[in-house]
PDBQT receptor file of N, H, CA, C and O in Angstrom, charges set to zero:
ATOM      1  N   ILE A   1       9.204  17.242   0.038  1.00  0.00    +0.000 N 
ATOM      2  CA  ILE A   1       9.903  16.485   0.819  1.00  0.00    +0.000 C 
ATOM      3  C   ILE A   1      10.767  15.284   0.427  1.00  0.00    +0.000 C 
ATOM      4  O   ILE A   1      10.737  14.772  -0.692  1.00  0.00    +0.000 OA
ATOM      5  N   GLU A   2      11.362  14.972   1.209  1.00  0.00    +0.000 N 
ATOM      6  H   GLU A   2      11.386  15.388   2.118  1.00  0.00    +0.000 HD
ATOM      7  CA  GLU A   2      12.478  13.963   1.203  1.00  0.00    +0.000 C 
ATOM      8  C   GLU A   2      11.885  12.922   2.074  1.00  0.00    +0.000 C 
ATOM      9  O   GLU A   2      11.580  13.124   3.250  1.00  0.00    +0.000 OA
ATOM     10  N   VAL A   3      11.711  11.608   1.339  1.00  0.00    +0.000 N 
ATOM     11  H   VAL A   3      11.958  11.444   0.384  1.00  0.00    +0.000 HD
ATOM     12  CA  VAL A   3      11.344  10.435   2.583  1.00  0.00    +0.000 C 
ATOM     13  C   VAL A   3      12.187   9.263   2.297  1.00  0.00    +0.000 C 
ATOM     14  O   VAL A   3      12.131   8.528   1.311  1.00  0.00    +0.000 OA
ATOM     15  N   GLU A   4      12.934   9.205   3.256  1.00  0.00    +0.000 N 
ATOM     16  H   GLU A   4      12.980   9.802   4.057  1.00  0.00    +0.000 HD
ATOM     17  CA  GLU A   4      13.946   8.088   3.421  1.00  0.00    +0.000 C 
ATOM     18  C   GLU A   4      13.161   6.670   4.391  1.00  0.00    +0.000 C 
ATOM     19  O   GLU A   4      12.536   6.830   5.439  1.00  0.00    +0.000 OA
ATOM     20  N   GLY A   5      13.389   5.442   3.758  1.00  0.00    +0.000 N 
ATOM     21  H   GLY A   5      13.896   5.313   2.906  1.00  0.00    +0.000 HD
ATOM     22  CA  GLY A   5      12.601   4.432   4.227  1.00  0.00    +0.000 C 
ATOM     23  C   GLY A   5      12.714   3.119   3.605  1.00  0.00    +0.000 C 
ATOM     24  O   GLY A   5      13.803   2.694   3.218  1.00  0.00    +0.000 OA
ATOM     25  N   SER A   6      11.634   2.464   3.496  1.00  0.00    +0.000 N 
ATOM     26  H   SER A   6      10.750   2.809   3.811  1.00  0.00    +0.000 HD
ATOM     27  CA  SER A   6      12.049   0.963   2.709  1.00  0.00    +0.000 C 
ATOM     28  C   SER A   6      10.741   0.875   2.337  1.00  0.00    +0.000 C 
ATOM     29  O   SER A   6       9.828   1.516   2.856  1.00  0.00    +0.000 OA
ATOM     30  N   LEU A   7      10.623  -0.009   1.333  1.00  0.00    +0.000 N 
ATOM     31  H   LEU A   7      11.365  -0.530   0.911  1.00  0.00    +0.000 HD
ATOM     32  CA  LEU A   7       9.271  -0.695   0.589  1.00  0.00    +0.000 C 
ATOM     33  C   LEU A   7       9.156  -1.737   1.033  1.00  0.00    +0.000 C 
ATOM     34  O   LEU A   7      10.142  -2.472   1.088  1.00  0.00    +0.000 OA
ATOM     35  N   ARG A   8       8.014  -2.122   1.464  1.00  0.00    +0.000 N 
ATOM     36  H   ARG A   8       7.213  -1.525   1.420  1.00  0.00    +0.000 HD
ATOM     37  CA  ARG A   8       7.762  -3.566   1.944  1.00  0.00    +0.000 C 
ATOM     38  C   ARG A   8       6.616  -4.096   1.359  1.00  0.00    +0.000 C 
ATOM     39  O   ARG A   8       5.678  -3.433   0.917  1.00  0.00    +0.000 OA
ATOM     40  N   SER A   9       6.758  -5.817   1.371  1.00  0.00    +0.000 N 
ATOM     41  H   SER A   9       7.520  -6.356   1.730  1.00  0.00    +0.000 HD
ATOM     42  CA  SER A   9       5.390  -6.196   0.907  1.00  0.00    +0.000 C 
ATOM     43  C   SER A   9       4.926  -7.038   1.773  1.00  0.00    +0.000 C 
ATOM     44  O   SER A   9       5.717  -7.323   2.672  1.00  0.00    +0.000 OA
ATOM     45  N   ARG A  10       3.486  -7.737   1.817  1.00  0.00    +0.000 N 
ATOM     46  H   ARG A  10       2.844  -7.506   1.087  1.00  0.00    +0.000 HD
ATOM     47  CA  ARG A  10       2.970  -8.640   2.639  1.00  0.00    +0.000 C 
ATOM     48  C   ARG A  10       1.977  -9.187   1.698  1.00  0.00    +0.000 C 
ATOM     49  O   ARG A  10       1.289  -8.494   0.949  1.00  0.00    +0.000 OA
ATOM     50  N   GLU A  11       1.941 -10.486   1.781  1.00  0.00    +0.000 N 
ATOM     51  H   GLU A  11       2.500 -11.050   2.390  1.00  0.00    +0.000 HD
ATOM     52  CA  GLU A  11       1.164 -11.493   1.379  1.00  0.00    +0.000 C 
ATOM     53  C   GLU A  11      -0.045 -12.135   2.282  1.00  0.00    +0.000 C 
ATOM     54  O   GLU A  11       0.135 -12.639   3.390  1.00  0.00    +0.000 OA
ATOM     55  N   GLN A  12      -1.211 -12.037   1.666  1.00  0.00    +0.000 N 
ATOM     56  H   GLN A  12      -1.358 -11.627   0.766  1.00  0.00    +0.000 HD
ATOM     57  CA  GLN A  12      -2.302 -12.495   2.677  1.00  0.00    +0.000 C 
ATOM     58  C   GLN A  12      -3.289 -13.407   1.752  1.00  0.00    +0.000 C 
ATOM     59  O   GLN A  12      -3.573 -12.986   0.631  1.00  0.00    +0.000 OA
ATOM     60  N   THR A  13      -3.907 -14.866   2.289  1.00  0.00    +0.000 N 
ATOM     61  H   THR A  13      -3.677 -15.207   3.200  1.00  0.00    +0.000 HD
ATOM     62  CA  THR A  13      -4.583 -15.551   1.499  1.00  0.00    +0.000 C 
ATOM     63  C   THR A  13      -5.909 -15.416   1.972  1.00  0.00    +0.000 C 
ATOM     64  O   THR A  13      -6.086 -15.316   3.186  1.00  0.00    +0.000 OA
ATOM     65  N   PHE A  14      -6.868 -15.399   1.189  1.00  0.00    +0.000 N 
ATOM     66  H   PHE A  14      -6.724 -15.481   0.203  1.00  0.00    +0.000 HD
ATOM     67  CA  PHE A  14      -8.128 -15.254   1.542  1.00  0.00    +0.000 C 
ATOM     68  C   PHE A  14      -8.966 -16.402   1.109  1.00  0.00    +0.000 C 
ATOM     69  O   PHE A  14      -8.688 -16.733  -0.044  1.00  0.00    +0.000 OA
ATOM     70  N   GLU A  15      -9.612 -16.895   1.489  1.00  0.00    +0.000 N 
ATOM     71  H   GLU A  15      -9.838 -16.626   2.425  1.00  0.00    +0.000 HD
ATOM     72  CA  GLU A  15     -11.090 -17.711   1.181  1.00  0.00    +0.000 C 
ATOM     73  C   GLU A  15     -12.144 -17.366   0.529  1.00  0.00    +0.000 C 
ATOM     74  O   GLU A  15     -12.780 -16.462   1.069  1.00  0.00    +0.000 OA
ATOM     75  N   LEU A  16     -12.544 -17.750  -0.412  1.00  0.00    +0.000 N 
ATOM     76  H   LEU A  16     -12.027 -18.485  -0.851  1.00  0.00    +0.000 HD
ATOM     77  CA  LEU A  16     -13.403 -17.101  -1.219  1.00  0.00    +0.000 C 
ATOM     78  C   LEU A  16     -14.602 -17.627  -1.048  1.00  0.00    +0.000 C 
ATOM     79  O   LEU A  16     -14.663 -18.856  -1.052  1.00  0.00    +0.000 OA
ATOM     80  N   LYS A  17     -15.951 -16.780  -0.841  1.00  0.00    +0.000 N 
ATOM     81  H   LYS A  17     -15.901 -15.782  -0.838  1.00  0.00    +0.000 HD
ATOM     82  CA  LYS A  17     -17.027 -16.960  -0.577  1.00  0.00    +0.000 C 
ATOM     83  C   LYS A  17     -17.692 -18.004  -1.457  1.00  0.00    +0.000 C 
ATOM     84  O   LYS A  17     -17.595 -17.769  -2.662  1.00  0.00    +0.000 OA
ATOM     85  N   GLY A  18     -18.243 -18.929  -1.170  1.00  0.00    +0.000 N 
ATOM     86  H   GLY A  18     -18.322 -19.120  -0.192  1.00  0.00    +0.000 HD
ATOM     87  CA  GLY A  18     -19.234 -19.787  -1.588  1.00  0.00    +0.000 C 
ATOM     88  C   GLY A  18     -18.229 -21.178  -2.348  1.00  0.00    +0.000 C 
ATOM     89  O   GLY A  18     -18.476 -21.812  -3.374  1.00  0.00    +0.000 OA
ATOM     90  N   SER A  19     -17.216 -21.292  -1.514  1.00  0.00    +0.000 N 
ATOM     91  H   SER A  19     -17.016 -20.777  -0.681  1.00  0.00    +0.000 HD
ATOM     92  CA  SER A  19     -16.172 -22.392  -1.820  1.00  0.00    +0.000 C 
ATOM     93  C   SER A  19     -16.539 -23.379  -0.991  1.00  0.00    +0.000 C 
ATOM     94  O   SER A  19     -17.255 -22.964  -0.080  1.00  0.00    +0.000 OA
ATOM     95  N   SER A  20     -16.319 -24.522  -0.963  1.00  0.00    +0.000 N 
ATOM     96  H   SER A  20     -15.736 -24.859  -1.703  1.00  0.00    +0.000 HD
ATOM     97  CA  SER A  20     -16.573 -25.725  -0.250  1.00  0.00    +0.000 C 
ATOM     98  C   SER A  20     -15.537 -26.091   0.990  1.00  0.00    +0.000 C 
ATOM     99  O   SER A  20     -14.368 -25.715   0.902  1.00  0.00    +0.000 OA
ATOM    100  N   LYS A  21     -15.833 -26.576   1.745  1.00  0.00    +0.000 N 
ATOM    101  H   LYS A  21     -16.782 -26.882   1.817  1.00  0.00    +0.000 HD
ATOM    102  CA  LYS A  21     -14.967 -26.710   3.252  1.00  0.00    +0.000 C 
ATOM    103  C   LYS A  21     -14.161 -28.029   2.657  1.00  0.00    +0.000 C 
ATOM    104  O   LYS A  21     -13.162 -28.308   3.320  1.00  0.00    +0.000 OA
ATOM    105  N   LYS A  22     -14.346 -28.638   1.853  1.00  0.00    +0.000 N 
ATOM    106  H   LYS A  22     -15.157 -28.412   1.315  1.00  0.00    +0.000 HD
ATOM    107  CA  LYS A  22     -13.445 -29.871   1.486  1.00  0.00    +0.000 C 
ATOM    108  C   LYS A  22     -12.220 -29.285   0.440  1.00  0.00    +0.000 C 
ATOM    109  O   LYS A  22     -11.032 -29.607   0.447  1.00  0.00    +0.000 OA
ATOM    110  N   ASN A  23     -12.707 -28.606  -0.188  1.00  0.00    +0.000 N 
ATOM    111  H   ASN A  23     -13.672 -28.344  -0.192  1.00  0.00    +0.000 HD
ATOM    112  CA  ASN A  23     -11.739 -28.165  -1.098  1.00  0.00    +0.000 C 
ATOM    113  C   ASN A  23     -11.925 -26.563  -1.238  1.00  0.00    +0.000 C 
ATOM    114  O   ASN A  23     -12.528 -26.167  -2.235  1.00  0.00    +0.000 OA
ATOM    115  N   PRO A  24     -11.498 -25.724  -0.406  1.00  0.00    +0.000 N 
ATOM    116  CA  PRO A  24     -11.844 -24.276  -0.668  1.00  0.00    +0.000 C 
ATOM    117  C   PRO A  24     -11.056 -23.776  -1.551  1.00  0.00    +0.000 C 
ATOM    118  O   PRO A  24      -9.943 -24.231  -1.816  1.00  0.00    +0.000 OA
ATOM    119  N   GLU A  25     -11.646 -22.671  -2.141  1.00  0.00    +0.000 N 
ATOM    120  H   GLU A  25     -12.550 -22.301  -1.926  1.00  0.00    +0.000 HD
ATOM    121  CA  GLU A  25     -11.093 -21.962  -2.982  1.00  0.00    +0.000 C 
ATOM    122  C   GLU A  25     -10.158 -20.511  -2.478  1.00  0.00    +0.000 C 
ATOM    123  O   GLU A  25     -10.805 -19.650  -1.882  1.00  0.00    +0.000 OA
ATOM    124  N   THR A  26      -9.020 -20.318  -2.661  1.00  0.00    +0.000 N 
ATOM    125  H   THR A  26      -8.495 -21.017  -3.145  1.00  0.00    +0.000 HD
ATOM    126  CA  THR A  26      -8.220 -19.087  -2.172  1.00  0.00    +0.000 C 
ATOM    127  C   THR A  26      -7.714 -18.292  -3.109  1.00  0.00    +0.000 C 
ATOM    128  O   THR A  26      -7.280 -18.561  -4.230  1.00  0.00    +0.000 OA
ATOM    129  N   LYS A  27      -7.827 -17.173  -2.472  1.00  0.00    +0.000 N 
ATOM    130  H   LYS A  27      -8.179 -16.956  -1.562  1.00  0.00    +0.000 HD
ATOM    131  CA  LYS A  27      -6.858 -16.074  -3.515  1.00  0.00    +0.000 C 
ATOM    132  C   LYS A  27      -5.714 -15.502  -2.354  1.00  0.00    +0.000 C 
ATOM    133  O   LYS A  27      -5.837 -15.327  -1.141  1.00  0.00    +0.000 OA
ATOM    134  N   THR A  28      -4.463 -15.278  -3.352  1.00  0.00    +0.000 N 
ATOM    135  H   THR A  28      -4.364 -15.421  -4.337  1.00  0.00    +0.000 HD
ATOM    136  CA  THR A  28      -3.614 -14.587  -2.690  1.00  0.00    +0.000 C 
ATOM    137  C   THR A  28      -3.357 -13.187  -3.044  1.00  0.00    +0.000 C 
ATOM    138  O   THR A  28      -3.163 -12.846  -4.211  1.00  0.00    +0.000 OA
ATOM    139  N   VAL A  29      -3.352 -12.411  -2.105  1.00  0.00    +0.000 N 
ATOM    140  H   VAL A  29      -3.510 -12.688  -1.157  1.00  0.00    +0.000 HD
ATOM    141  CA  VAL A  29      -3.363 -11.040  -2.519  1.00  0.00    +0.000 C 
ATOM    142  C   VAL A  29      -1.780 -10.588  -1.831  1.00  0.00    +0.000 C 
ATOM    143  O   VAL A  29      -1.471 -10.854  -0.669  1.00  0.00    +0.000 OA
ATOM    144  N   ARG A  30      -0.938  -9.905  -2.748  1.00  0.00    +0.000 N 
ATOM    145  H   ARG A  30      -1.189  -9.689  -3.691  1.00  0.00    +0.000 HD
ATOM    146  CA  ARG A  30       0.146  -8.962  -2.243  1.00  0.00    +0.000 C 
ATOM    147  C   ARG A  30      -0.056  -7.431  -1.978  1.00  0.00    +0.000 C 
ATOM    148  O   ARG A  30      -0.559  -6.823  -2.923  1.00  0.00    +0.000 OA
ATOM    149  N   SER A  31       0.210  -6.789  -0.996  1.00  0.00    +0.000 N 
ATOM    150  H   SER A  31       0.619  -7.283  -0.228  1.00  0.00    +0.000 HD
ATOM    151  CA  SER A  31       0.109  -5.518  -0.729  1.00  0.00    +0.000 C 
ATOM    152  C   SER A  31       1.245  -4.944  -0.553  1.00  0.00    +0.000 C 
ATOM    153  O   SER A  31       2.160  -5.565  -0.012  1.00  0.00    +0.000 OA
ATOM    154  N   TRP A  32       1.404  -3.619  -0.987  1.00  0.00    +0.000 N 
ATOM    155  H   TRP A  32       0.661  -3.114  -1.427  1.00  0.00    +0.000 HD
ATOM    156  CA  TRP A  32       2.900  -2.822  -0.894  1.00  0.00    +0.000 C 
ATOM    157  C   TRP A  32       2.597  -1.764   0.060  1.00  0.00    +0.000 C 
ATOM    158  O   TRP A  32       1.425  -1.420   0.211  1.00  0.00    +0.000 OA
ATOM    159  N   PHE A  33       3.476  -1.250   0.675  1.00  0.00    +0.000 N 
ATOM    160  H   PHE A  33       4.429  -1.530   0.551  1.00  0.00    +0.000 HD
ATOM    161  CA  PHE A  33       3.580  -0.061   1.640  1.00  0.00    +0.000 C 
ATOM    162  C   PHE A  33       4.901   0.274   1.603  1.00  0.00    +0.000 C 
ATOM    163  O   PHE A  33       5.824  -0.438   1.206  1.00  0.00    +0.000 OA
ATOM    164  N   ILE A  34       4.970   1.614   2.121  1.00  0.00    +0.000 N 
ATOM    165  H   ILE A  34       4.221   2.192   2.443  1.00  0.00    +0.000 HD
ATOM    166  CA  ILE A  34       6.016   2.254   2.667  1.00  0.00    +0.000 C 
ATOM    167  C   ILE A  34       6.406   2.226   3.987  1.00  0.00    +0.000 C 
ATOM    168  O   ILE A  34       5.479   2.371   4.783  1.00  0.00    +0.000 OA
ATOM    169  N   ARG A  35       7.494   2.083   4.448  1.00  0.00    +0.000 N 
ATOM    170  H   ARG A  35       8.248   1.965   3.802  1.00  0.00    +0.000 HD
ATOM    171  CA  ARG A  35       7.936   2.458   6.187  1.00  0.00    +0.000 C 
ATOM    172  C   ARG A  35       8.742   3.270   6.014  1.00  0.00    +0.000 C 
ATOM    173  O   ARG A  35       9.886   2.988   5.659  1.00  0.00    +0.000 OA
ATOM    174  N   ALA A  36       8.278   4.606   6.250  1.00  0.00    +0.000 N 
ATOM    175  H   ALA A  36       7.348   4.836   6.538  1.00  0.00    +0.000 HD
ATOM    176  CA  ALA A  36       9.192   6.041   6.402  1.00  0.00    +0.000 C 
ATOM    177  C   ALA A  36       9.975   5.602   7.883  1.00  0.00    +0.000 C 
ATOM    178  O   ALA A  36       9.577   5.040   8.903  1.00  0.00    +0.000 OA
ATOM    179  N   GLU A  37      11.267   6.152   7.451  1.00  0.00    +0.000 N 
ATOM    180  H   GLU A  37      11.590   6.609   6.622  1.00  0.00    +0.000 HD
ATOM    181  CA  GLU A  37      12.095   6.346   8.758  1.00  0.00    +0.000 C 
ATOM    182  C   GLU A  37      12.446   7.712   8.943  1.00  0.00    +0.000 C 
ATOM    183  O   GLU A  37      12.887   8.107  10.022  1.00  0.00    +0.000 OA
ATOM    184  N   SER A  38      12.289   8.418   8.018  1.00  0.00    +0.000 N 
ATOM    185  H   SER A  38      11.930   8.097   7.142  1.00  0.00    +0.000 HD
ATOM    186  CA  SER A  38      12.386   9.994   8.303  1.00  0.00    +0.000 C 
ATOM    187  C   SER A  38      12.003  10.731   6.870  1.00  0.00    +0.000 C 
ATOM    188  O   SER A  38      12.342  10.519   5.706  1.00  0.00    +0.000 OA
ATOM    189  N   ILE A  39      11.080  11.760   7.553  1.00  0.00    +0.000 N 
ATOM    190  H   ILE A  39      10.805  11.932   8.499  1.00  0.00    +0.000 HD
ATOM    191  CA  ILE A  39      10.528  12.718   6.371  1.00  0.00    +0.000 C 
ATOM    192  C   ILE A  39      11.167  14.067   6.465  1.00  0.00    +0.000 C 
ATOM    193  O   ILE A  39      11.328  14.286   7.666  1.00  0.00    +0.000 OA
ATOM    194  N   ARG A  40      11.555  14.957   5.835  1.00  0.00    +0.000 N 
ATOM    195  H   ARG A  40      11.424  14.780   4.860  1.00  0.00    +0.000 HD
ATOM    196  CA  ARG A  40      12.358  16.139   5.502  1.00  0.00    +0.000 C 
ATOM    197  C   ARG A  40      11.710  17.272   4.546  1.00  0.00    +0.000 C 
ATOM    198  O   ARG A  40      11.515  17.115   3.341  1.00  0.00    +0.000 OA
ATOM    199  N   LYS A  41      11.532  17.967   4.985  1.00  0.00    +0.000 N 
ATOM    200  H   LYS A  41      11.691  18.095   5.964  1.00  0.00    +0.000 HD
ATOM    201  CA  LYS A  41      10.960  19.193   4.559  1.00  0.00    +0.000 C 
ATOM    202  C   LYS A  41      12.202  19.796   3.674  1.00  0.00    +0.000 C 
ATOM    203  O   LYS A  41      13.181  20.052   4.376  1.00  0.00    +0.000 OA
ATOM    204  N   LEU A  42      12.349  20.050   2.405  1.00  0.00    +0.000 N 
ATOM    205  H   LEU A  42      11.554  19.842   1.835  1.00  0.00    +0.000 HD
ATOM    206  CA  LEU A  42      13.638  20.601   1.735  1.00  0.00    +0.000 C 
ATOM    207  C   LEU A  42      13.466  22.191   1.797  1.00  0.00    +0.000 C 
ATOM    208  O   LEU A  42      12.402  22.791   1.640  1.00  0.00    +0.000 OA
ATOM    209  N   ASP A  43      14.371  22.601   1.984  1.00  0.00    +0.000 N 
ATOM    210  H   ASP A  43      15.235  22.114   2.111  1.00  0.00    +0.000 HD
ATOM    211  CA  ASP A  43      14.590  24.203   1.908  1.00  0.00    +0.000 C 
ATOM    212  C   ASP A  43      15.053  24.587   0.813  1.00  0.00    +0.000 C 
ATOM    213  O   ASP A  43      16.262  24.512   0.593  1.00  0.00    +0.000 OA
ATOM    214  N   ARG A  44      14.141  25.098  -0.133  1.00  0.00    +0.000 N 
ATOM    215  H   ARG A  44      13.159  25.158   0.046  1.00  0.00    +0.000 HD
ATOM    216  CA  ARG A  44      14.304  25.730  -1.396  1.00  0.00    +0.000 C 
ATOM    217  C   ARG A  44      14.232  27.103  -1.462  1.00  0.00    +0.000 C 
ATOM    218  O   ARG A  44      13.199  27.723  -1.215  1.00  0.00    +0.000 OA
ATOM    219  N   ALA A  45      15.522  27.729  -1.859  1.00  0.00    +0.000 N 
ATOM    220  H   ALA A  45      16.362  27.225  -2.060  1.00  0.00    +0.000 HD
ATOM    221  CA  ALA A  45      15.252  29.339  -1.564  1.00  0.00    +0.000 C 
ATOM    222  C   ALA A  45      15.190  29.723  -2.871  1.00  0.00    +0.000 C 
ATOM    223  O   ALA A  45      15.976  29.185  -3.650  1.00  0.00    +0.000 OA
ATOM    224  N   GLU A  46      14.303  30.667  -3.341  1.00  0.00    +0.000 N 
ATOM    225  H   GLU A  46      13.664  31.105  -2.708  1.00  0.00    +0.000 HD
ATOM    226  CA  GLU A  46      14.105  31.225  -4.816  1.00  0.00    +0.000 C 
ATOM    227  C   GLU A  46      15.588  31.875  -5.413  1.00  0.00    +0.000 C 
ATOM    228  O   GLU A  46      16.467  32.461  -4.782  1.00  0.00    +0.000 OA
ATOM    229  N   ARG A  47      15.529  31.603  -6.603  1.00  0.00    +0.000 N 
ATOM    230  H   ARG A  47      14.815  31.127  -7.116  1.00  0.00    +0.000 HD
ATOM    231  CA  ARG A  47      16.859  31.996  -6.822  1.00  0.00    +0.000 C 
ATOM    232  C   ARG A  47      16.680  33.902  -7.281  1.00  0.00    +0.000 C 
ATOM    233  O   ARG A  47      15.613  34.479  -7.493  1.00  0.00    +0.000 OA
ATOM    234  N   ALA A  48      17.779  34.384  -7.315  1.00  0.00    +0.000 N 
ATOM    235  H   ALA A  48      18.645  33.916  -7.143  1.00  0.00    +0.000 HD
ATOM    236  CA  ALA A  48      17.574  35.970  -7.373  1.00  0.00    +0.000 C 
ATOM    237  C   ALA A  48      17.023  36.317  -8.960  1.00  0.00    +0.000 C 
ATOM    238  O   ALA A  48      16.524  37.426  -9.148  1.00  0.00    +0.000 OA
ATOM    239  N   ASN A  49      17.110  35.462  -9.962  1.00  0.00    +0.000 N 
ATOM    240  H   ASN A  49      17.516  34.561  -9.809  1.00  0.00    +0.000 HD
ATOM    241  CA  ASN A  49      16.637  35.876 -11.449  1.00  0.00    +0.000 C 
ATOM    242  C   ASN A  49      14.982  35.698 -11.170  1.00  0.00    +0.000 C 
ATOM    243  O   ASN A  49      14.266  36.022 -12.117  1.00  0.00    +0.000 OA
ATOM    244  N   GLY A  50      14.405  35.274 -10.111  1.00  0.00    +0.000 N 
ATOM    245  H   GLY A  50      14.987  35.011  -9.342  1.00  0.00    +0.000 HD
ATOM    246  CA  GLY A  50      12.807  34.907 -10.115  1.00  0.00    +0.000 C 
ATOM    247  C   GLY A  50      12.396  33.721 -10.660  1.00  0.00    +0.000 C 
ATOM    248  O   GLY A  50      11.264  33.309 -10.409  1.00  0.00    +0.000 OA
ATOM    249  N   GLY A  51      13.293  32.986 -11.509  1.00  0.00    +0.000 N 
ATOM    250  H   GLY A  51      14.213  33.322 -11.713  1.00  0.00    +0.000 HD
ATOM    251  CA  GLY A  51      12.907  31.835 -12.091  1.00  0.00    +0.000 C 
ATOM    252  C   GLY A  51      13.500  30.542 -11.279  1.00  0.00    +0.000 C 
ATOM    253  O   GLY A  51      14.471  30.641 -10.529  1.00  0.00    +0.000 OA
ATOM    254  N   ALA A  52      12.932  29.547 -11.473  1.00  0.00    +0.000 N 
ATOM    255  H   ALA A  52      12.143  29.467 -12.082  1.00  0.00    +0.000 HD
ATOM    256  CA  ALA A  52      13.091  28.300 -10.657  1.00  0.00    +0.000 C 
ATOM    257  C   ALA A  52      13.682  27.278 -11.970  1.00  0.00    +0.000 C 
ATOM    258  O   ALA A  52      12.966  26.622 -12.727  1.00  0.00    +0.000 OA
ATOM    259  N   ILE A  53      15.505  27.373 -11.996  1.00  0.00    +0.000 N 
ATOM    260  H   ILE A  53      16.086  27.905 -11.381  1.00  0.00    +0.000 HD
ATOM    261  CA  ILE A  53      15.843  26.678 -12.985  1.00  0.00    +0.000 C 
ATOM    262  C   ILE A  53      16.632  25.375 -12.084  1.00  0.00    +0.000 C 
ATOM    263  O   ILE A  53      17.138  25.638 -10.993  1.00  0.00    +0.000 OA
ATOM    264  N   ALA A  54      16.674  24.142 -12.579  1.00  0.00    +0.000 N 
ATOM    265  H   ALA A  54      16.263  23.929 -13.465  1.00  0.00    +0.000 HD
ATOM    266  CA  ALA A  54      17.089  23.189 -12.068  1.00  0.00    +0.000 C 
ATOM    267  C   ALA A  54      18.665  23.154 -12.010  1.00  0.00    +0.000 C 
ATOM    268  O   ALA A  54      19.099  24.275 -12.276  1.00  0.00    +0.000 OA
ATOM    269  N   ALA A  55      19.705  22.208 -11.742  1.00  0.00    +0.000 N 
ATOM    270  H   ALA A  55      19.353  21.298 -11.526  1.00  0.00    +0.000 HD
ATOM    271  CA  ALA A  55      21.040  22.360 -11.871  1.00  0.00    +0.000 C 
ATOM    272  C   ALA A  55      21.337  21.794 -13.264  1.00  0.00    +0.000 C 
ATOM    273  O   ALA A  55      22.445  22.021 -13.750  1.00  0.00    +0.000 OA
ATOM    274  N   ASP A  56      20.377  21.030 -13.988  1.00  0.00    +0.000 N 
ATOM    275  H   ASP A  56      19.477  20.846 -13.593  1.00  0.00    +0.000 HD
ATOM    276  CA  ASP A  56      20.686  20.420 -15.301  1.00  0.00    +0.000 C 
ATOM    277  C   ASP A  56      20.140  21.443 -16.307  1.00  0.00    +0.000 C 
ATOM    278  O   ASP A  56      20.107  21.105 -17.490  1.00  0.00    +0.000 OA
ATOM    279  N   GLY A  57      19.605  22.949 -15.864  1.00  0.00    +0.000 N 
ATOM    280  H   GLY A  57      19.632  23.224 -14.903  1.00  0.00    +0.000 HD
ATOM    281  CA  GLY A  57      19.307  23.717 -16.631  1.00  0.00    +0.000 C 
ATOM    282  C   GLY A  57      17.861  23.813 -17.221  1.00  0.00    +0.000 C 
ATOM    283  O   GLY A  57      17.454  24.784 -17.859  1.00  0.00    +0.000 OA
ATOM    284  N   ALA A  58      16.974  22.444 -16.869  1.00  0.00    +0.000 N 
ATOM    285  H   ALA A  58      17.305  21.655 -16.351  1.00  0.00    +0.000 HD
ATOM    286  CA  ALA A  58      15.738  22.372 -16.977  1.00  0.00    +0.000 C 
ATOM    287  C   ALA A  58      14.689  23.653 -16.252  1.00  0.00    +0.000 C 
ATOM    288  O   ALA A  58      14.713  24.143 -15.123  1.00  0.00    +0.000 OA
ATOM    289  N   THR A  59      13.876  23.900 -17.334  1.00  0.00    +0.000 N 
ATOM    290  H   THR A  59      13.857  23.502 -18.252  1.00  0.00    +0.000 HD
ATOM    291  CA  THR A  59      13.005  24.853 -16.256  1.00  0.00    +0.000 C 
ATOM    292  C   THR A  59      11.532  24.000 -15.937  1.00  0.00    +0.000 C 
ATOM    293  O   THR A  59      11.272  23.004 -16.612  1.00  0.00    +0.000 OA
ATOM    294  N   PRO A  60      10.713  24.413 -14.990  1.00  0.00    +0.000 N 
ATOM    295  CA  PRO A  60       9.384  23.793 -14.565  1.00  0.00    +0.000 C 
ATOM    296  C   PRO A  60       8.447  23.630 -15.931  1.00  0.00    +0.000 C 
ATOM    297  O   PRO A  60       7.410  22.994 -15.738  1.00  0.00    +0.000 OA
ATOM    298  N   ASP A  61       8.620  24.013 -16.999  1.00  0.00    +0.000 N 
ATOM    299  H   ASP A  61       9.462  24.530 -17.155  1.00  0.00    +0.000 HD
ATOM    300  CA  ASP A  61       7.801  23.745 -17.976  1.00  0.00    +0.000 C 
ATOM    301  C   ASP A  61       8.227  22.604 -19.010  1.00  0.00    +0.000 C 
ATOM    302  O   ASP A  61       7.494  22.079 -19.849  1.00  0.00    +0.000 OA
ATOM    303  N   ASP A  62       9.763  22.300 -18.728  1.00  0.00    +0.000 N 
ATOM    304  H   ASP A  62      10.357  22.726 -18.046  1.00  0.00    +0.000 HD
ATOM    305  CA  ASP A  62      10.290  21.068 -19.692  1.00  0.00    +0.000 C 
ATOM    306  C   ASP A  62       9.450  19.862 -19.043  1.00  0.00    +0.000 C 
ATOM    307  O   ASP A  62       9.096  19.740 -17.870  1.00  0.00    +0.000 OA
ATOM    308  N   VAL A  63       9.204  18.907 -20.259  1.00  0.00    +0.000 N 
ATOM    309  H   VAL A  63       9.491  19.007 -21.211  1.00  0.00    +0.000 HD
ATOM    310  CA  VAL A  63       8.927  17.785 -20.056  1.00  0.00    +0.000 C 
ATOM    311  C   VAL A  63      10.211  16.529 -19.307  1.00  0.00    +0.000 C 
ATOM    312  O   VAL A  63      11.319  16.321 -19.802  1.00  0.00    +0.000 OA
ATOM    313  N   PRO A  64       9.849  16.083 -18.475  1.00  0.00    +0.000 N 
ATOM    314  CA  PRO A  64      10.714  15.170 -17.628  1.00  0.00    +0.000 C 
ATOM    315  C   PRO A  64      11.471  14.101 -18.477  1.00  0.00    +0.000 C 
ATOM    316  O   PRO A  64      12.689  13.992 -18.335  1.00  0.00    +0.000 OA
ATOM    317  N   PHE A  65      10.801  13.322 -19.340  1.00  0.00    +0.000 N 
ATOM    318  H   PHE A  65       9.811  13.411 -19.455  1.00  0.00    +0.000 HD
ATOM    319  CA  PHE A  65      10.956  12.406 -20.457  1.00  0.00    +0.000 C 
ATOM    320  C   PHE A  65      11.333  12.667 -21.854  1.00  0.00    +0.000 C 
ATOM    321  O   PHE A  65      11.409  11.737 -22.658  1.00  0.00    +0.000 OA
TER     322      PHE A  65
């Protein structure tokens, strides 16, 4: 699949349990999420030779790094 969109973050501040009201202890948490604008299924036809070979000549068994 191919997903187009943006990566977004949001910060929330929580008051910790057991902290005093005069001097509350807080913790800030950042959450990340993806806002997808389009999701597409890629149409990949199998090659005539029966093996899947990428454009750079790599086979599926090759290590990517």
